[in-house]
MARVEXLO-422057 format. One record per residue (C-alpha): z, x, y. Coordinates in steps of 0.1 Angstrom, whole numbers, plus 5000, padded with zeros to 4 digits. Each point is the difference from the previous one (the first is absolute). Layout:
N
ZXY ...
END
This chain:
743
386755279276 500949704979 503249885016 500549634996 500449845034 500749625006 499049935036 501149705021 497549865024 500850025036 500749695020 499249965037 503349815006 502850195017 503350074981 501849735020 497349754993 500050084963 503849964998 499949665017 498349804971 502450184975 503049885020 498649655002 499349994963 503650124992 501549735023 497849744982 501150124966 503649995010 499549645013 498349904967 502950144979 502649845024 498449654997 501549954966 503450125012 499949755030 499149724975 503150074979 502450065029 500849635005 501650004966 502950215013 503249905017 498850225029 496249945003 499750225031 501950294985 498149984967 496649985019 500950305021 501050214970 496949914980 497650075030 501850345005 499550094964 496449905000 499350215031 502050304986 498149994967 496650005018 500950275024 501550244974 497149944976 497450065027 501850335009 500250124964 496549894990 498550255024 501750284982 500449894963 498049824974 500549634994 502450034970 501950285018 500349785031 501449724979 502550224983 501150185032 500749665016 502449894973 503050225010 499649885036 500049634988 503150084979 501850155030 499049705021 501549774973 503350195002 499949955038 499349634995 503049984976 502250165026 498949745026 500049704977 502450094972 500149834967 503650064991 499650244971 502050295013 497750175025 496350035010 499050224971 501849794975 498549685015 496450144997 500550134964 501449664990 497349795017 496950224993 499549914963 500449635007 498849965036 497549744992 502449774982 502650045027 497549875025 498649724979 503449894987 501449955035 500149645010 498549965035 501250085026 500350344983 502950225011 499050295023 501150294979 498450304982 500149814967 497449755012 498250215026 499150304979 497249834980 498049875030 500550325021 498750214971 497149754995 498950035036 500450384999 497850034970 497649755014 499550205032 499750324980 497349864977 498249855030 499850345017 498850194969 497349744994 498950005037 499850385001 497950004968 497449785017 500949664984 500949765029 500049694978 502350174975 502350105028 500549635008 501049924964 503650115001 500849805032 498349694985 501950034967 503350045019 499349695021 499149794970 503150114981 502249945030 498649655003 500649944963 503650115004 500849705022 500749945036 498049835027 496250025002 499050355010 497549905027 500750275025 500250284974 496749884987 498550025035 501450355003 498450104968 496749845011 500150205033 500750324981 497149934977 497749945029 501050335017 499650204968 496649854992 498850065035 501050364999 498350044966 496849835013 500150245030 500050304977 497049874981 498149925031 500350355012 498150114969 502950164981 503049904979 503450145006 501850114969 503450165002 499250175032 496650144989 496749865011 496950004977 496649925014 498149714984 496450024991 497749805022 496749924983 497849694998 500250014962 503850015001 500149715024 497649804978 502050074969 503249915017 498449675012 498949914965 503550084986 501649785027 497549724992 500950014963 503750005008 499749715024 498049794974 502550094974 502949885022 498249685007 499449944963 503650074991 501349775028 497649724988 501150034964 503749995010 499549705022 498449814971 502250124972 503450025016 500649625005 499049944964 502250284986 503049915022 499849624997 502749974974 502250285012 503349925016 501050265025 503650114995 500750285025 503050224991 501950165029 501250364994 503549885008 499949714976 500950174967 500950345012 502850154981 503349975019 502450285004 502649864978 501150084965 501449764973 503850015000 502349794978 502249755019 501949694990 498549665005 501249885035 500349644987 502750124976 502350085029 500249655013 502449854974 502450295002 499950005038 500849635001 503050074979 501150295023 498949895034 502050235023 498350344994 498350125032 496350074994 498950075036 500949955037 497649865025 499850025038 497949725015 500149755028 499649724975 500649914964 497150104977 499149944964 498850324983 497350054974 500850264973 497849994969 497049794990 499449954963 496649884988 499450104964 501749794974 500350134964 501849704986 503350185000 500250145035 498350025034 498750345011 499750115036 496650015015 498850265025 497750295003 501850185028 498250225024 501650245025 500149855034 501050085036 502249795023 497449735006 499049794970 496749814995 499849645011 500449754972 497049804989 500249715007 502550035029 503149794996 499749675019 502149945031 501650334995 502750175022 500650375000 503550114989 501650344998 503050154983 501650344993 501150034964 502550244985 499950004962 503350044983 500249934962 496749834995 498450134968 496450094994 497350145023 499149675018 500749975038 500949655013 497549885026 499649705023 497349734994 496650155001 500950365010 498250155030 501950325006 502350224979 501750305016 500950174967 498750364994 497550024971 500449644990 497449834978 498749655007 498049744979 498249755021 499349774971 503749944992 501350065035 502750244987 500950365008 501450294979 502050315008 498750354994 502250174974 500649684979 503349895015 500649805032 503850055001 501150205030 496849935021 500149855035 496849865015 498649755025 497749734988 498249715017 498049724986 498349675007 502149704987 497949694994 501049665011 498549764974 499049655011 499549734973 497049845017 498250344999 500750064964 499349664985 496350054993 500050364990 498350114968 500650294977 497450285000 497250014974 499650385002 500450174967 502250265015 502849745000 499749944962 502950244994 502249775020 499049714977 500550184967 502549864975 500750124964 499049774972 503649934989 500749785031 502649734991 498649644995 502549885026 498050195027 496949794994 502049685001 501650095033 496650115015 498249684989 502749795016 499950205033 496250035003 499049644991 498949945036 499850175034 498750335013 500850344986 502650065027 501749674992 500050114963 501950315010 502449805021 500849764971 500650294977 502550165024 501749665006 500349954962 501950334997 502249945030 501049654990 500250024962 502250304996 503050165016 500750365011 502450164976 501050375003 501749984966 496749904983 498650264975 497450225017 496450054989 496749885014 497650034970 498249724982 502749974974 502649975028 497949745018 499549804968 503849964998 500349935037 497349755008 500349634993 497449725002 499749805032 502549725003 502850204982 502750195017 499950374992 502950255000 500850295022 497950305006 499950335020 497750085029 497850214978 499549714976 499049765027 497550245016 498550094966 499849644989 498249905032 497450294996 499449904964 499649635008 497750085029 497850224978 499849734974 498849775028 497250245009 501750145031 500150385006 503750085003 502550284998 503850065003 501650175031 503550155002 501650045034 503249955020 501449755024 501050125035 503650084990 503249965019 500150085038 502850245010 501950045032 497750275012 497049774997 498650164968 499549844966 501450104967 497949914970 501949994967 499149934964 500849635006 497149985025 497450094974 497549724993 496749944981 497249765009 496549924989 496850045019 496649824995 496850135015 497849755020 496750065017 500350065038 503850024998 500850284976 503250024980 502149695008 503750044990 501949724981 503750024997 500849834967 503750074995 502149685004 501049965036 496950165014 496749865013 496350125000 497749995030 499249645007 502549884974 502349715002 501849975033 503349934983 500050354986 502050205025 500450354986 497350245011 500550264973 501649854970 502450294996 503149934979 503149935019 502350304999 503149784993 498549874968 499150334986 502250124972 500150294975 497349994973 498750254976 497250225013 496749924982 498250264982 497650175023 496550034988 498650345009 496450025010 497650235017 499549965037 497950195025 502350235018 499150275024 499750364988 503150195009 499750215032 499250364998 502950245003 500350205032 498150324995 497950084969 501650214973 498650334989 498349864968 498449725020 498750245027 498750244974 498249724982 498449895033 498950355008 498650054965 498149685001 498650085035 498950344988 498449874969 498249735020 498850255025 498750244973 498249724983 498549885033 498850365008 498450034965 498249675003 498750085035 498750344990 498549884967 498349715019 498650235026 498650254975 498449724980 498449875032 498850345010 498450074966 498549664995 496349984993 497649735009 500550065038 497750165025 499150364995 501950105032 503249834989 499950154965 499450365013 502749975027 502549854976 499550284975 500250265027 503349875013 501449974965 499350364991 501450145033 503249794995 500350124964 499750365010 502649975027 502349824976 499650284975 500950265026 496450135004 498949815031 497150155019 500750155034 499249825033 496350035009 498950084964 496449934992 498849794971 499350324981 503550145007 501549684986 497950014968 501050374995 503649925005 499749724975 498450234975 502850255003 502649734995 498249854970 502150054969 496949984977 498350305018 496549835000 499250135035 498349855030 497149844980 502449744988 499949845034 496350075008 499149635006 502949955024 499050325018 496449895005 500949645009 502550095027 497750255016 497149754998 502149735015 501150225029 496750185008 497249834980 497649735010 500949644995 499649914963 500450354988 503049904979 498949804970 502249754981 499750204968 501250325018 502949825016 501149854967 499950344984 502050155028 502649734995 500150074962 500450385007 503049945023 501649754976 499850254972 501150295021 503149835015 501049894965 499850364987 501750135032 502949774995 500350084963 500250375007 503149975021 503550054987 501749714982 502149895030 497250025025 497749824975 502549724996 500749975037 496350025011 499749635007 503549975015 499550255027 499949815033 498650285022 496349914995 500649665015 501050175033 497250265001 497149955024 496849904982 497850314998 
END
């Protein structure tokens, strides 16, 4: 009788004892996958909740994979776990919704861009499915890959997913992942100890089967020589690296790039009028209500920061990222700051920008975007009108003695704040030369602000405009009395003069506190709109300078009494509205409509089906290629060819019955052969399989195994070609073989 039987060696351990190491290994694998999740949890607004969710997903992924791996092949195990992970994602969306119309709509919206949603969120990241889906799927797949690698007898490979997850989590930001690293180290120790125990027992566990190892003196001697060669090779490589690395890296300047640094934000370009263009018209019509504020004290609000100057207009800066209620701490922190809070209801304020206080620390506006560099926020949907939110911020209290010796930064990233077009008016250089003749950089900025406040007057009737041509008509040389200008012109002139003096500067538009009502609230109107300049100094950050006549800058002249330089409402009169210069700003992508339409759902289903079919074809083609690869051991080549032909027969509808002998399988293959060549076509496979099962060691030669592989490769090609057109085209897209037990 020539039945092929693959026997498992008996182990003296009891069933309970054999299950114990498996359970311990699974716990260690879950801990290794969860380490990366615990490292990224502090980035969220709810670190404990995020950590619990990520640990649960890691444990669930390991448990499900371990259950399926005992019944399915590795590719089938991976595919079978995907629907469960998708169902878990829907449950996560129901628990931590993202606001797209329901759990399924949330998942379908987030899934294609889960990575960018996580990386684009400014820490602390909001606790919602939009930002949680990427890390939970990562720990799930990490646990799955670890289990599959462990069950295939590769303990070091099983540790790789957890290590990669931990490294990526550390790169994403947050505190030093000391305890997660310790957890990963403990998991590695447990897995390596279990692996060493298996080898000590004289056998290696592979996917539940145990194969006896040869024990001969020659084998031990050969193994010793191989390990000696490997050790000497490692020593040589380490020595070469130790000598060459310092020389090769001597002139290299390390510039690490964080994954959050240049990640694409979730905003789309949207045309909007230049916010500076509103100021002249608002000064001429000062009674329009822009917003109402409820706060226990008067607050000045920051609206838009403008950093890029084209020569004709200032453009808003900001790469806005979706954020939760808590906002990242400013760097550096404002000096002598006090925390202030207000509830803002936007009335007729144009544009997408949300007024904030000082250096914002919290913003209770659903789906808002925040840019830490400019300290400004933006509304989802592109318009702030009609929104109501609570904002808090740290308001700095500037002290002249702390600012006197400050220096501007030398970092090249501030070069954009020093840029000026070549067509700068000559008057600018004359004013700067006079203001910077002596003193520190901070004193230079103070003199420039004083020059603007004392040499000109505020005039709401003055023609609008803040480009270089407008400033050329507006500015006069020191010692002469200038005319009247608008708030936008004073702020623009200060920023241009500061840049000409080598100081990084920008323009900021905001609002004064408004008028207090009988109910204690504040009403902010168009007459409360103001603009000021900011200069960046090391160790202090962006220092504001109010340059409109009647205002004062931090540490400025004591005789200057106004804190904001806003135009007096009584002096404002009607003026023509300046031409608004449209430009492109980063505005959030519009929110998804509630519920996906039929075309969108059909497109999603079609894309998912096409992706699944392609994945099935790739997995099956890769497995067939691996089975029929030559250059391996005789046993691997024969078993690979045997499994391939049995699978092909079953797929063609001619699968052999259970318990069929090798001869029965060859006869069945001959009957299904469309060429009709008979059993002799597979004679090398027939002989090699029987020799492998019943022959003496070494009875299968390399030449015979390679011929068996060639026979099966040609036979399967002809068998597939003899099918009908539809079955021939769908051969590689049939997923059933991935779920069949390996013969």
